[in-house]
C-alpha positions in Angstrom: -26.4 88.7 -20.9 -23.3 86.3 -21.0 -21.6 88.3 -18.1 -24.8 88.0 -16.1 -24.9 84.2 -16.6 -21.2 83.8 -15.6 -21.8 85.9 -12.5 -24.8 83.7 -11.5 -22.7 80.6 -12.1 -19.8 81.8 -10.0 -22.2 82.7 -7.2 -23.8 79.2 -7.4 -20.4 77.6 -7.3 -19.4 79.7 -4.3 -22.6 78.7 -2.5 -22.1 75.1 -3.3 -18.5 74.9 -2.0 -19.6 76.6 1.2 -21.6 73.5 2.1 -18.7 71.1 1.6 -17.2 69.6 4.9 -13.7 70.2 3.6 -11.9 73.5 3.5 -11.3 74.6 -0.2 -9.1 77.4 -1.6 -8.0 78.1 -5.2 -5.0 80.3 -6.0 -4.1 81.7 -9.5 -0.7 81.3 -11.2 0.6 84.3 -9.1 -0.4 82.4 -5.9 -3.2 84.9 -5.1 -6.5 83.7 -3.7 -9.2 83.3 -6.3 -11.9 81.8 -4.1 -12.2 80.0 -0.7 -15.1 78.5 1.2 -16.5 79.2 4.6 -15.0 75.9 6.0 -11.5 77.0 4.9 -11.7 80.3 6.6 -13.2 78.7 9.8 -10.7 75.9 10.2 -7.7 78.2 9.6 -9.4 81.0 11.8 -8.2 83.6 9.3 -9.1 87.3 9.7 -11.5 88.7 7.2 -8.9 90.7 5.3 -7.0 87.5 4.4 -10.1 85.8 3.0 -10.7 88.3 0.2 -9.9 87.4 -3.4 -6.5 88.6 -4.5 -4.8 87.9 -1.1 -1.3 86.5 -1.6 -0.7 82.9 -0.4 2.5 84.1 1.3 0.5 86.6 3.4 -1.7 83.8 4.6 1.2 81.5 5.3 3.1 84.3 7.1 0.1 85.0 9.3 -0.2 81.4 10.3 3.6 81.2 11.0 3.6 84.3 13.2 0.6 82.8 15.1 2.6 79.7 15.8 0.7 77.2 13.5 3.9 76.2 11.7 6.0 75.6 14.8 9.1 77.3 16.2 11.4 79.3 13.9 11.6 82.4 11.7 8.0 83.1 10.5 9.1 84.2 7.0 11.3 81.1 6.5 8.5 78.9 7.8 6.0 80.5 5.4 8.4 80.1 2.4 9.0 76.4 3.3 5.3 75.8 3.6 4.5 77.2 0.2 7.4 75.2 -1.3 6.0 72.0 0.1 2.5 72.8 -1.3 3.7 73.7 -4.8 6.8 71.7 -5.6 5.0 68.6 -6.7 1.9 68.1 -8.9 0.1 66.7 -5.8 1.0 66.6 -2.2 -0.5 65.3 1.0 0.6 66.8 4.3 -0.6 67.0 8.0 0.0 69.7 10.6 -1.7 70.8 13.8 -4.2 73.6 13.6 -4.6 76.6 15.8 -7.1 74.8 18.0 -5.0 71.8 18.5 -6.8 69.8 15.9 -5.1 67.6 13.2 -5.5 69.0 9.7 -4.7 67.0 6.6 -3.9 69.1 3.4 -4.2 67.9 -0.2 -2.7 70.3 -2.8 -2.9 70.0 -6.6 -1.2 72.2 -9.3 -3.7 73.4 -11.8 -3.0 73.4 -15.7 -2.7 77.2 -15.7 0.0 77.1 -12.9 -2.5 77.8 -10.2 -3.0 75.8 -7.0 -6.0 74.1 -5.5 -5.9 73.3 -1.8 -8.4 71.1 0.2 -8.0 70.1 3.8 -10.1 68.6 6.5 -10.1 68.0 10.3 -8.8 64.5 10.8 -8.4 64.7 14.5 -10.7 61.8 15.1 -8.9 59.6 12.6 -5.5 60.5 14.0 -6.6 59.7 17.5 -8.0 56.4 16.3 -4.7 55.6 14.6 -2.8 56.6 17.7 -5.0 54.5 19.8 -4.6 51.6 17.4 -0.9 52.0 17.5 -1.0 52.1 21.3 -3.1 49.0 21.3 -0.8 47.3 18.9 2.2 48.3 21.0 0.4 47.0 24.1 -0.6 43.9 22.1 3.0 43.4 21.0 4.1 43.8 24.5 1.6 41.3 25.7 2.5 38.9 22.9 6.2 39.3 23.8 5.3 38.7 27.5 3.2 35.7 26.6 5.9 34.4 24.3 8.5 34.7 27.1 6.0 33.0 29.5 5.4 30.2 27.0 9.1 29.8 26.4 9.7 29.6 30.1 6.8 27.1 30.5 8.0 25.0 27.5 11.5 25.0 29.0 10.1 23.8 32.3 8.0 21.2 30.5 11.1 20.0 28.6 12.9 19.7 31.9 9.9 17.9 33.4 9.7 15.6 30.4 13.4 14.8 30.6 12.9 13.9 34.2 9.8 11.8 33.4 11.7 10.1 30.6 14.6 9.4 33.0 12.1 8.2 35.6 10.5 5.9 33.1 13.9 4.6 32.0 14.8 3.9 35.6 11.4 2.3 36.1 12.0 0.2 33.0 15.4 -1.0 34.3 13.8 -1.6 37.7 11.1 -3.7 36.2 13.6 -5.7 34.2 15.6 -6.3 37.3 12.4 -7.1 39.3 11.3 -9.6 36.6 14.6 -11.4 36.9 15.7 -11.0 40.6 12.2 -11.4 42.2 11.2 -14.4 40.1 14.6 -16.2 40.2 14.3 -17.5 43.8 10.6 -18.3 43.2 11.6 -20.4 40.2 14.1 -22.4 42.3 11.4 -22.9 45.0 8.9 -24.1 42.4 11.4 -26.6 40.9 12.3 -28.0 44.3 8.7 -28.3 45.2 7.8 -30.0 41.9 10.5 -32.6 42.7 9.2 -32.9 46.2 5.7 -33.5 45.0 6.7 -36.3 42.6 8.9 -38.0 45.2 6.3 -37.6 48.0 3.5 -39.3 46.1 1.7 -41.9 48.2 3.4 -40.6 51.3 2.3 -38.5 54.3 4.2 -35.5 52.8 2.2 -35.5 49.6 -0.5 -33.1 50.8 2.0 -30.8 52.5 4.1 -30.6 49.2 0.9 -29.9 47.2 0.0 -27.1 49.6 3.4 -25.5 49.3 3.2 -25.7 45.5 -0.2 -24.0 45.6 1.1 -21.2 47.7 4.1 -20.6 45.5 1.7 -20.6 42.5 -0.4 -17.9 44.1 2.7 -15.8 44.8 3.8 -16.2 41.2 0.5 -15.2 39.8 0.4 -12.0 42.0 3.9 -11.0 41.1 3.4 -11.6 37.4 0.2 -9.6 37.4 1.7 -6.7 39.2 4.7 -6.7 36.9 2.5 -6.8 33.9 0.4 -3.8 35.1 3.6 -1.9 35.8 5.0 -2.6 32.3 1.7 -1.5 30.7 1.3 1.7 32.7 5.0 2.7 32.2 4.8 2.2 28.5 7.5 -0.5 28.5 5.2 -2.8 26.5 5.5 -1.6 22.8 3.2 -3.5 20.5 4.9 -5.0 17.4 2.2 -6.7 15.4 3.2 -9.2 12.7 1.3 -11.8 10.6 0.7 -14.8 12.9 -0.8 -18.1 12.3 -3.9 -18.4 14.5 -3.1 -22.0 15.2 0.2 -21.0 16.9 -1.7 -18.9 19.4 -4.1 -21.7 20.1 -1.4 -24.5 20.3 0.4 -22.6 23.1 -2.8 -22.3 25.0 -3.3 -26.1 24.8 0.2 -26.8 25.9 0.1 -24.5 28.9 -3.4 -25.1 30.2 -4.1 -28.7 29.5 -2.5 -29.7 32.9 -4.5 -27.0 34.8 -7.7 -28.1 33.1 -7.0 -31.7 34.1 -6.4 -30.6 37.7 -9.7 -28.7 37.8 -11.5 -31.6 36.0 -12.6 -29.2 33.2 -12.7 -30.2 29.5 -10.5 -27.8 27.5 -11.2 -27.9 23.8 -9.2 -26.0 21.2 -10.8 -25.6 17.8 -8.2 -25.7 15.0 -8.0 -22.8 12.5 -6.1 -22.2 9.3 -6.6 -18.4 9.5 -3.8 -15.9 10.1 -4.1 -12.6 12.1 -2.1 -9.4 12.5 -1.0 -9.5 16.1 1.7 -9.0 18.7 2.3 -12.6 19.4 3.5 -12.2 23.0 0.9 -9.6 24.1 -2.1 -11.2 22.4 -0.9 -14.5 23.9 -0.9 -12.9 27.3 -4.5 -11.7 26.8 -5.6 -15.2 25.8 -3.7 -16.8 28.6 -5.5 -14.6 31.2 -8.9 -15.3 29.7 -8.3 -19.1 29.5 -6.9 -19.2 33.0 -9.9 -17.3 34.4 -12.3 -19.6 32.4 -10.7 -22.8 33.9 -10.5 -21.4 37.4 -14.2 -20.3 37.6 -15.7 -23.3 35.8 -16.9 -26.0 38.2 -15.6 -29.6 37.8 -17.3 -31.4 34.9 -17.6 -28.0 33.0 -16.2 -27.1 29.6 -13.9 -24.4 28.2 -13.7 -23.8 24.4 -11.2 -21.7 22.6 -11.5 -21.0 18.9 -11.6 -18.3 16.2 -14.5 -17.2 14.0 -14.4 -14.9 11.0 -16.3 -11.7 11.3 -15.9 -9.5 8.2 -12.3 -8.5 7.9 -11.5 -9.6 11.4 -11.2 -12.8 13.4 -13.0 -13.1 16.7 -11.0 -15.1 19.2 -13.5 -16.7 21.6 -12.9 -18.1 25.1 -16.2 -19.7 26.1 -16.9 -21.5 29.4 -19.8 -23.1 31.2 -18.6 -21.4 34.5 -20.3 -19.3 37.1 -20.9 -16.4 34.9 -22.3 -13.0 36.1 -25.1 -10.6 35.3 -24.9 -7.4 33.1 -24.7 -5.1 36.2 -21.4 -6.8 37.1 -19.6 -6.3 33.8 -17.6 -3.3 34.9 -16.9 -4.8 38.3 -15.1 -7.8 36.8 -12.6 -5.6 35.0 -11.8 -3.5 38.1 -8.4 -4.0 39.9 -8.5 -6.1 43.1 -12.2 -6.7 42.5 -13.7 -10.2 42.6 -17.3 -11.4 42.7 -18.2 -13.2 45.9 -18.8 -16.6 44.3 -15.5 -16.3 42.3 -13.6 -15.5 45.4 -14.9 -18.7 47.0 -13.9 -20.8 44.0 -10.3 -19.7 43.5 -7.6 -17.6 45.1 -6.2 -14.4 43.5 -6.2 -10.6 43.6 -8.6 -10.1 40.7 -6.0 -8.6 38.4 -6.3 -10.9 35.4 -9.1 -9.2 33.6 -7.8 -5.7 34.5 -4.5 -6.7 32.7 -6.6 -8.0 29.7 -8.4 -4.7 29.5 -5.2 -2.7 29.6 -3.5 -4.8 27.0 -6.5 -4.6 24.7 -6.4 -0.8 25.0 -2.6 -0.7 24.4 -3.0 -2.9 21.3 -6.0 -0.9 20.0 -8.2 -4.0 19.8 -11.8 -4.7 20.7 -12.9 -6.8 23.6 -16.5 -8.2 23.8 -18.2 -9.8 26.7 -21.3 -11.9 26.9 -22.2 -13.6 30.2 -25.2 -15.1 32.0 -25.1 -15.8 35.7 -24.9 -19.5 36.5 -24.6 -20.4 32.8 -21.2 -19.3 31.7 -19.4 -16.5 29.8 -17.9 -15.6 26.4 -14.9 -13.3 26.2 -14.0 -12.3 22.6 -11.1 -10.4 21.2 -11.2 -9.1 17.6 -8.0 -9.4 15.7 -7.3 -8.1 12.1 -7.5 -10.8 9.5 -4.5 -11.4 7.3 -4.8 -12.8 3.8 -1.9 -13.9 1.5 0.7 -12.6 3.9 3.9 -14.3 4.9 3.3 -15.6 8.4 6.0 -15.1 11.0 6.9 -18.6 12.2 6.7 -19.3 15.9 9.5 -20.8 17.9 9.4 -24.4 18.8 5.8 -25.1 20.0 5.6 -28.4 21.7 2.5 -30.6 21.9 0.7 -31.2 25.2 2.5 -33.8 27.2 0.2 -36.3 28.8 2.7 -39.1 29.4 4.7 -38.7 32.5 7.0 -41.7 32.1 10.8 -41.7 31.8 12.2 -39.1 29.3 15.7 -40.7 29.0 17.3 -37.6 27.5 20.7 -35.9 27.8 20.0 -32.4 29.0 22.5 -29.5 29.4 21.3 -26.8 31.9 23.0 -23.4 32.1 22.0 -20.8 34.7 23.9 -18.3 36.8 21.9 -19.3 39.9 23.3 -22.4 41.6 20.0 -23.0 43.5 18.1 -23.1 40.2 20.6 -25.5 38.7 20.3 -27.9 41.7 16.6 -27.8 41.6 16.4 -28.2 37.8 18.8 -31.1 38.0 16.8 -32.8 40.7 13.6 -32.5 38.8 15.1 -33.6 35.4 16.9 -36.6 37.0 13.7 -37.7 38.6 12.2 -37.7 35.1 15.0 -40.0 34.0 17.3 -37.5 32.3 21.1 -37.5 32.2 21.8 -33.9 33.3 24.9 -31.8 33.3 24.8 -28.3 34.7 27.0 -25.2 34.4 27.0 -21.6 35.6 28.6 -20.3 32.5 30.2 -21.2 29.2 33.6 -20.8 30.8 32.7 -23.5 33.2 31.6 -25.8 30.4 34.9 -25.2 28.6 37.1 -25.3 31.8 35.6 -28.5 33.1 35.2 -30.1 29.7 31.7 -31.0 30.4 30.9 -31.8 26.8 33.8 -34.2 26.1 32.4 -37.6 25.1 28.9 -36.4 26.0 26.5 -34.8 23.4 23.3 -33.3 24.8 19.9 -34.0 23.2 18.9 -30.5 24.1 19.9 -27.4 26.1 18.0 -25.4 28.7 19.6 -22.0 28.9 19.0 -19.0 31.2 18.8 -15.7 29.4 20.6 -13.4 31.9 24.0 -15.0 32.2 26.9 -13.1 33.9 29.0 -12.5 30.8 26.8 -13.0 27.9 23.1 -13.5 26.9 21.6 -17.0 26.8 20.8 -16.5 23.1 24.4 -15.9 22.3 25.4 -18.8 24.5 23.1 -21.1 22.5 24.6 -19.9 19.2 28.1 -20.6 20.6 27.0 -24.2 21.6 25.4 -24.7 18.2 28.6 -23.5 16.5 30.7 -26.0 18.5 28.3 -28.9 18.8 26.2 -28.7 15.7 23.7 -26.3 14.2 20.7 -28.5 14.9 21.1 -28.6 18.7 17.5 -28.1 20.1 17.3 -25.4 22.7 14.9 -23.6 25.0 15.5 -20.2 26.7 14.4 -20.4 30.4 14.0 -16.8 31.5 12.3 -14.5 34.0 12.4 -11.8 31.3 8.9 -11.7 29.8 9.5 -8.8 27.5 8.2 -9.3 23.9 11.6 -8.3 22.5 13.3 -11.3 24.1 10.6 -13.7 22.9 10.8 -12.4 19.4 14.6 -12.7 19.3 14.4 -16.3 20.5 11.7 -17.3 18.0 13.7 -15.7 15.2 16.5 -18.1 16.0 14.2 -21.1 16.4 14.6 -21.2 20.2 11.6 -22.1 22.4 10.9 -19.9 25.4 10.0 -21.1 28.9 9.2 -18.4 31.4 10.2 -18.5 35.0 8.9 -19.5 37.5 8.8 -22.7 35.5 5.7 -24.8 35.4 6.8 -28.4 35.5 4.1 -29.6 33.1 4.9 -26.8 30.6 8.6 -27.6 30.9 8.1 -31.3 30.4 5.9 -30.5 27.3 8.7 -28.2 25.9 11.4 -30.9 26.6 9.3 -33.5 24.7 8.9 -31.2 21.8 12.6 -30.4 21.7 13.3 -34.1 21.9 11.1 -34.8 18.9 13.0 -32.0 17.1 16.3 -33.7 18.0 15.1 -37.1 16.7 14.0 -35.5 13.4 17.4 -33.7 13.0 19.2 -37.0 13.6 17.2 -38.8 11.0 17.7 -36.1 8.6 21.5 -36.6 8.9 
């Protein structure tokens, strides 16, 4: 009864393993076949006599070797090597090609009684997938390497292009610096000569002619200054350097510079005082406000008003330039900021190229500020720039900021003028002497020393060019202060409009007058310096 049950169990086990997808064979301790399934016999394509129980593993291996399944070599040696591989370790995993070209993967395990269990399966599909993946990876690596080489080449080309662009920008920067100086120098001399001519031609037949010449020179100056500003912005030369600034300093400069223009246009210019401080690049924000105020005055009819002031809006200050001018409708907002674009009525009121507001928009973008516009045609406009509010911060002091000069009487001052352009010196001397000044001029510090211009003569103030032949105007002023006294008032008269120069001058307490010189602004600066000289004398 027990024997019958075991026989039935063995038959059931044999039937079960025949349905498994893997080939299975079990060998006893003497390496003779105990049982194998149908898949084992089929995958190895064994003859029937090698599938019977009791068949030696060596006979099966020798048959496969002689058939060529084990590769080239002596069949007996190949068979022995194969059996050694399968039996030398408790568990092994090996692969080899089958008789039909398929890939077979063998798993062998030693049994506790010393026997051997072998399972294997057809892994051709997996091997092909792995080979394809490897091929794809190799192809991908090749493409990545190719792309890397291409990117390296492109980056190298971009680096060369960037270096060329940087060199071009550097050259452009140097050109702009030269242009600012060399182009504006002769214009400055012409403006000074013309200003002297205007004052001397009053009440004569030449007065109108002199005024017309001065107006033409002013137009040329505005065009050149605008074009140079646009070039500086576009080339990245203008680098914002915001510092805490007293709002009143910005407004005071506007009053000094534009009070004469407002009087000329019969427009009331009102500056609202403020005690607030803002974070701003003094020179660049000043340029924005200058353009806005200039436009407001130009396009406001006689009898109109222009108001400049600051209002607190949250954590910002809104700097307003409000006018009662011609205004424009909402559809024209974009047009007024376009380069070389002017409204018909504006073109009839004032000359120009329509670059002022374009420069404002570019500067606002460069400084990352907000510009707001509100205008009604025929009723006026409000241009507003929002500036960060500063609380409890040490405000950077401005350079000498003169008050508006309304009295055009005799100045009666001793003025030393230094410039490396003889024509400018002659024009400046003529204008200052007409204002009643005792003027001495020099092309350099060497000339001052060589001709002993300062012996027995102490100037009340110095007007110094920035670009001298052998030194900078700032260093020259320091030399004069060292030799004449540290309280010598001085102004830098320069065509260089870069913020860096203005900052250097203001740090040393030196006023800045930009070329071409506006006579009214120059006179206001001189008056401010004269008051500074009087205060210094009293202090002594």
